[in-house]
C-alpha positions in Angstrom: -35.8 4.8 -22.3 -37.5 1.4 -22.3 -40.2 0.5 -19.8 -41.0 -3.2 -19.2 -44.3 -4.4 -17.8 -44.3 -8.0 -16.6 -47.2 -10.3 -15.9 -47.9 -14.0 -15.3 -46.0 -14.8 -12.1 -47.5 -16.4 -9.1 -47.8 -19.6 -7.1 -48.2 -23.0 -8.8 -48.0 -26.6 -7.9 -45.1 -28.8 -9.0 -45.8 -30.1 -12.5 -47.9 -27.1 -13.4 -47.5 -24.3 -15.9 -47.3 -20.6 -16.1 -46.9 -18.1 -18.9 -44.9 -15.0 -18.4 -45.5 -11.9 -20.5 -43.4 -8.8 -20.9 -44.4 -5.8 -22.9 -41.9 -3.1 -23.8 -42.6 0.6 -24.5 -40.5 3.6 -25.2 -37.6 3.2 -27.6 -39.1 0.1 -29.2 -37.3 0.5 -32.6 -34.0 0.2 -30.8 -34.7 -3.0 -28.9 -32.5 -5.9 -30.3 -33.4 -8.6 -27.8 -35.9 -9.4 -25.1 -36.2 -12.2 -22.7 -36.1 -13.4 -19.1 -33.5 -14.0 -16.4 -34.1 -15.4 -12.9 -32.5 -15.2 -9.6 -33.1 -17.5 -6.6 -31.8 -16.7 -3.1 -28.2 -17.5 -2.8 -27.7 -18.0 -6.5 -26.5 -15.9 -9.4 -28.8 -14.5 -11.9 -29.1 -16.9 -14.8 -30.5 -17.0 -18.2 -34.0 -18.3 -18.7 -34.6 -17.5 -22.4 -33.9 -14.7 -24.8 -35.0 -14.0 -28.4 -33.5 -11.4 -30.7 -35.4 -9.2 -33.1 -34.3 -11.5 -36.0 -35.5 -14.7 -34.2 -32.4 -16.1 -32.6 -33.3 -18.0 -29.4 -31.2 -19.0 -26.4 -32.3 -21.1 -23.5 -30.7 -21.7 -20.1 -29.6 -25.3 -19.7 -32.0 -25.9 -16.8 -35.1 -25.0 -18.8 -34.4 -26.6 -22.2 -37.3 -28.8 -23.2 -39.7 -27.3 -20.7 -39.9 -23.6 -21.5 -40.7 -22.0 -24.8 -40.1 -18.3 -25.7 -41.9 -16.5 -28.4 -42.3 -12.9 -29.4 -44.6 -10.5 -31.1 -42.4 -7.8 -32.6 -45.3 -5.7 -33.7 -46.4 -5.5 -30.1 -42.9 -5.5 -28.6 -44.0 -8.3 -26.3 -42.2 -11.5 -25.3 -43.9 -14.6 -23.9 -42.4 -17.5 -22.1 -44.5 -20.6 -21.6 -43.2 -22.6 -18.6 -44.3 -26.2 -18.2 -43.3 -29.1 -15.9 -42.4 -26.6 -13.2 -40.4 -27.8 -10.2 -39.4 -26.2 -6.9 -36.0 -25.5 -8.5 -37.8 -23.0 -10.7 -38.7 -20.9 -7.8 -37.1 -17.5 -8.3 -37.7 -13.9 -9.1 -38.0 -13.6 -12.8 -36.8 -10.4 -14.5 -37.8 -9.3 -17.9 -34.8 -7.9 -19.9 -34.5 -5.8 -23.0 -31.3 -4.8 -24.8 -31.4 -1.6 -26.8 -28.7 -0.1 -29.0 -28.2 2.3 -31.9 -29.6 4.6 -33.0 -31.1 5.4 -29.6 -27.9 4.6 -27.6 -24.2 4.6 -27.9 -23.5 1.0 -27.2 -25.9 -1.6 -25.8 -28.0 -0.6 -22.9 -29.8 -3.1 -20.7 -33.2 -2.5 -19.3 -34.9 -4.6 -16.6 -38.4 -5.1 -15.3 -39.0 -4.9 -11.6 -39.2 -8.7 -11.3 -42.1 -11.1 -10.7 -42.0 -13.9 -8.2 -42.6 -17.4 -9.4 -43.1 -19.9 -6.6 -43.4 -23.6 -7.2 -44.7 -25.7 -4.3 -44.2 -29.5 -3.9 
């Protein structure tokens, strides 16, 4: 199993910044990607940013140019620096990890419990 520990959420003024961190433990050698998704009330869960173990990065369209994801594979930790935050960024942010062989038959998704990010105007 993979356990995900999130930190960095909170309340921030519009235009401010936050850094989210997520540390994975458990079946670390089988994690192929880590990142963040978010969900606001009344909206579908959407991609924030992901990074694979070989460095491939994807960003959600709404955060490109403002958010930056990075990783420390040795520590199995992913960081997302969020800048120029607006109230539209208010959501619950969920850390995500994908794990696969040899630990699992097929890709298995693991999720953190979620951390609230609130941006006030």
